[in-house]
C-alpha positions in Angstrom: 57.6 -22.8 39.1 55.9 -23.0 35.7 57.6 -23.1 32.3 56.6 -22.9 28.7 58.5 -23.5 25.5 58.4 -20.7 23.1 58.4 -21.8 19.4 59.1 -19.5 16.4 58.2 -20.9 13.0 57.9 -24.4 14.5 61.4 -24.2 16.0 62.1 -24.2 19.7 63.4 -20.7 20.4 63.6 -20.6 24.2 61.9 -21.1 27.5 59.7 -18.8 29.5 59.7 -19.4 33.3 57.6 -18.1 36.1 59.0 -18.4 39.6 58.9 -16.5 42.9 61.2 -13.8 41.5 59.1 -13.0 38.4 59.4 -14.1 34.8 62.5 -15.2 32.9 63.0 -15.8 29.2 66.0 -17.6 27.9 66.8 -18.3 24.2 68.1 -21.8 23.5 71.8 -21.9 22.5 71.0 -24.0 19.5 68.4 -21.5 18.3 70.8 -18.6 18.7 73.4 -20.4 16.6 71.1 -20.8 13.6 71.9 -18.5 10.7 68.3 -17.4 10.2 67.2 -17.2 13.8 64.7 -14.4 14.4 63.8 -12.8 17.7 60.6 -13.7 19.4 59.8 -9.9 19.4 61.6 -6.6 19.0 61.5 -6.2 22.8 63.2 -9.6 23.2 66.2 -9.4 20.8 68.4 -12.4 20.2 70.7 -12.5 23.2 72.5 -15.3 25.1 71.8 -13.8 28.6 68.3 -14.3 30.1 65.7 -11.6 30.2 64.0 -10.9 33.6 60.8 -9.1 34.5 58.6 -8.8 37.6 55.5 -9.1 35.5 54.8 -11.1 32.4 56.7 -9.6 29.4 54.3 -7.4 27.4 54.8 -9.4 24.2 53.7 -12.6 25.8 50.8 -10.9 27.7 49.6 -9.6 24.3 49.2 -13.2 23.0 46.6 -13.9 25.6 43.0 -13.7 24.4 40.7 -10.9 25.4 37.0 -10.2 25.6 34.7 -13.1 24.9 37.6 -15.4 24.1 39.0 -14.8 27.6 35.6 -15.5 29.0 35.5 -18.9 27.2 39.0 -19.7 28.6 37.8 -18.7 32.1 34.6 -20.8 31.9 36.0 -23.9 30.2 39.3 -24.3 31.9 38.5 -22.5 35.2 41.5 -20.3 34.8 41.5 -17.0 36.8 41.8 -14.1 34.3 44.6 -12.7 36.5 46.7 -15.9 36.1 48.5 -14.6 33.0 51.0 -17.5 32.9 48.2 -20.0 33.2 46.3 -18.4 30.4 49.4 -18.2 28.2 50.2 -21.9 28.7 46.6 -23.0 28.1 45.4 -20.8 25.3 48.5 -20.0 23.2 49.5 -23.3 21.7 48.2 -22.1 18.3 48.4 -18.3 18.1 47.9 -16.2 15.1 51.4 -15.7 13.5 54.6 -17.6 13.9 54.7 -17.9 17.8 53.4 -20.8 19.8 53.7 -21.6 23.5 53.8 -25.2 24.8 53.6 -26.2 28.4 56.5 -28.2 29.7 
């Protein structure tokens, strides 16, 4: 099982988990209680129940580098390009925009 914290505007929004059953995203209760909480994406609206998917959620998959940047990640960190969760946890600490992913 692997997990990553999902941060929105430098606030911990939730946790993304990969296990034998697929992927799960759960918003933190404290984050949901904030007056100005914003969803991670339109496809993951603010909700107290967890989201489940057999494959990595498209929003998170879209954060992973492509092309020559993916080649650099593969060569430098020896991460298989098919290991989407590994790539997300390694390369998305400082994404463009307001989202960041931190390994737990």
